[in-house]
C-alpha positions in Angstrom: 87.4 117.6 129.6 88.9 120.7 127.9 87.4 121.0 124.4 88.4 123.1 121.7 87.0 126.2 122.8 88.6 125.8 126.1 92.0 125.2 124.7 91.5 128.4 122.2 90.6 130.4 125.4 94.1 129.3 127.2 96.1 130.4 124.0 94.2 133.8 123.7 94.8 134.7 127.2 98.8 133.9 126.9 99.0 135.9 123.7 97.6 138.9 125.0 100.1 141.5 125.8 100.1 144.0 129.1 101.9 146.5 126.5 99.1 148.9 125.4 98.5 150.2 121.6 101.1 153.1 121.4 100.2 156.5 120.2 103.0 157.9 117.7 105.2 160.0 119.5 104.7 162.8 117.2 100.9 163.0 118.5 101.9 163.1 122.4 101.3 166.2 124.4 103.0 167.0 127.7 101.4 165.7 130.7 99.2 168.3 132.8 101.5 170.6 134.8 99.4 169.6 137.8 99.9 166.0 137.6 102.4 164.7 140.2 105.4 162.2 139.2 107.7 162.1 141.9 107.4 161.7 145.6 109.5 160.2 148.6 109.0 157.1 150.0 106.7 156.0 151.6 104.9 158.8 150.0 103.6 157.7 146.5 102.3 160.1 143.7 98.8 160.1 142.9 97.4 157.4 140.4 97.2 158.3 137.3 93.3 159.0 136.3 93.9 160.0 132.7 93.3 157.4 129.6 95.7 159.0 127.0 99.6 158.9 126.9 101.3 161.5 127.3 105.2 162.8 127.8 106.5 162.7 131.6 109.0 164.8 132.6 111.5 163.6 135.5 114.6 165.2 136.7 116.9 164.1 139.3 120.1 165.3 141.1 122.6 162.9 142.1 123.7 163.6 145.7 126.9 162.6 147.9 126.4 163.5 151.4 126.8 162.3 155.0 123.5 160.8 156.6 122.0 159.4 159.3 121.3 155.4 158.7 120.9 154.0 162.1 119.9 156.6 164.7 119.7 153.9 167.6 123.1 153.6 167.4 124.2 157.0 166.0 125.6 155.6 162.9 126.1 158.1 160.0 127.6 157.0 156.7 128.8 158.6 153.5 125.5 158.1 151.3 125.6 158.8 147.5 121.7 158.5 146.6 119.2 160.7 144.2 116.8 163.9 144.9 114.0 165.6 142.9 116.2 168.2 140.8 117.1 171.3 143.0 115.0 170.1 146.0 117.6 171.1 148.9 114.8 170.3 151.1 114.9 166.9 150.6 114.2 164.4 153.5 116.6 162.0 152.4 118.4 160.8 149.4 118.3 156.9 149.5 116.0 155.6 148.5 115.6 158.0 145.5 112.3 159.6 144.8 109.2 157.1 143.6 108.5 158.0 140.2 105.1 157.2 138.4 104.1 157.0 134.8 101.3 155.3 132.9 102.2 152.4 130.3 102.5 154.1 127.2 103.9 157.4 128.4 107.1 158.6 126.9 109.6 159.1 129.9 111.8 162.6 129.6 114.2 161.6 132.1 117.5 164.2 133.1 120.2 163.2 135.6 122.3 166.0 137.1 125.8 165.0 138.9 126.1 167.9 141.2 129.8 169.8 140.9 130.7 169.2 144.4 130.5 165.2 144.2 133.7 163.2 143.3 132.4 160.1 141.6 130.5 159.7 138.1 127.0 158.1 138.4 124.3 157.0 136.1 120.7 155.2 136.4 119.6 152.1 135.3 116.0 151.9 135.2 114.6 148.4 135.1 111.2 149.9 133.6 113.3 150.8 130.5 113.9 147.9 128.1 117.2 147.5 126.4 120.6 147.2 127.5 121.4 149.0 130.7 117.9 150.6 130.9 119.5 153.8 130.3 122.6 153.8 132.4 125.0 154.3 129.5 123.2 157.3 128.0 122.9 158.9 132.0 126.5 158.3 132.6 127.7 161.8 134.1 130.9 163.1 135.5 130.7 165.7 138.7 129.3 168.8 136.8 127.5 167.2 133.9 124.0 166.4 132.9 122.3 164.0 130.6 118.6 163.7 129.3 116.7 160.6 127.7 113.6 159.8 126.1 112.3 156.3 126.8 108.7 154.8 126.2 107.6 153.0 129.2 105.8 149.6 127.9 105.2 147.3 130.9 103.1 148.0 134.0 104.5 147.4 137.5 106.7 148.2 140.2 110.2 148.5 139.1 113.7 149.2 140.9 116.2 151.9 139.7 119.8 152.2 140.6 123.3 153.5 139.5 125.0 150.9 137.5 128.6 152.6 136.9 131.8 151.0 137.7 131.6 148.9 140.7 127.9 148.1 140.5 127.1 146.8 143.9 129.4 149.4 145.3 127.3 152.5 144.2 124.0 150.6 145.0 125.1 149.9 148.6 126.0 153.6 148.9 122.0 154.1 148.3 121.6 154.6 145.1 118.4 153.0 144.5 114.6 153.7 144.0 111.0 152.6 143.0 109.3 153.3 139.2 105.8 152.5 139.4 104.3 152.2 136.3 100.5 152.4 136.0 98.7 149.5 133.6 96.5 150.7 130.6 93.5 149.6 132.8 93.4 150.9 136.1 94.0 149.0 139.2 91.1 149.3 141.6 90.9 152.2 143.8 91.9 152.3 147.7 92.4 154.4 150.2 96.1 154.8 150.5 99.1 154.0 148.6 102.8 153.2 150.1 106.2 152.6 148.5 108.7 150.4 150.7 112.1 149.8 149.5 114.3 147.2 151.4 117.9 147.3 151.3 120.8 146.9 153.1 124.2 148.8 154.5 127.8 147.2 154.8 129.6 149.0 157.0 132.7 149.5 158.7 133.3 150.5 162.2 134.1 154.2 162.1 137.4 155.6 161.1 139.6 158.1 162.1 137.5 160.7 160.1 134.4 159.5 162.2 132.6 157.8 159.3 132.2 154.3 158.7 133.3 153.3 155.3 131.9 150.4 152.7 132.9 146.9 153.8 133.5 145.3 150.4 133.7 141.7 152.0 130.7 142.0 153.7 129.1 143.3 150.4 130.5 140.7 148.6 129.5 137.7 151.3 125.9 140.0 151.5 126.3 139.9 155.3 124.9 143.5 156.2 125.6 145.5 159.0 122.2 147.1 159.0 118.9 146.0 156.9 116.7 148.8 156.4 113.4 149.9 154.8 113.2 153.1 152.9 116.8 154.0 153.8 117.1 154.3 157.8 116.4 151.7 160.4 113.6 154.0 161.9 111.8 155.0 158.5 108.7 152.7 159.2 109.0 152.3 162.9 107.6 154.7 166.0 106.4 158.1 164.7 106.9 157.1 161.0 104.7 153.9 161.1 102.1 153.8 158.4 98.8 154.6 159.5 95.3 153.0 158.6 92.1 153.5 159.8 89.7 150.6 160.4 87.9 149.5 157.2 90.4 150.9 154.9 92.2 149.4 152.0 96.0 149.8 151.2 98.0 148.9 148.3 101.8 148.7 149.0 104.1 148.7 146.1 107.5 146.9 147.2 110.9 146.8 145.8 114.0 144.8 147.1 
């Protein structure tokens, strides 16, 4: 039967926290310049091998652009999304960049809403605790920028998304991505890591302007016209399939 010792071990296990002991902010140094913190899915920034907590900087551009979402059916759409700041060669803007930090790090995040855009936007990071996950403090009109500092407490793979105005409208335009937070005790090493973000498009038939628009009724009913992994219907098929060699181990981070 369960004696006092086993009962105590259960209590100890349940009371254990995944939040590491935090180094005071005043004592934090900046992350090394060669540490990669942002990539585009399915690529994942390298696992963080350091054991101390640092200040990690992230910078986003908000982009509104016409983008192919369903090549097989030649469906283009007006996509709102995110890219690494000033990266005009970004392969796509939906999903946004894959972020990576370590539990206990201080994330310093800048959001730039490009001047040619038409809508206010922001970002709600589910990895950030507090109401709205930073959305209120990062709400920016076209041509504006905002920066926040937030301590990253919990390990995991978290969604981030725009949370301005009609939130489902902004998300379904492509404004979503993934934030990976490594635990204080690193996960076992693997041969490859990938990021997969599942989402949907809710589109009308193309109008006079040649582009489909958001079908708000379909969105409300959750009846998508396309279901995608990493933003496009072909993102993980054909030449884009994820390759593994015999005997390799992979870790896949997934956000829905």
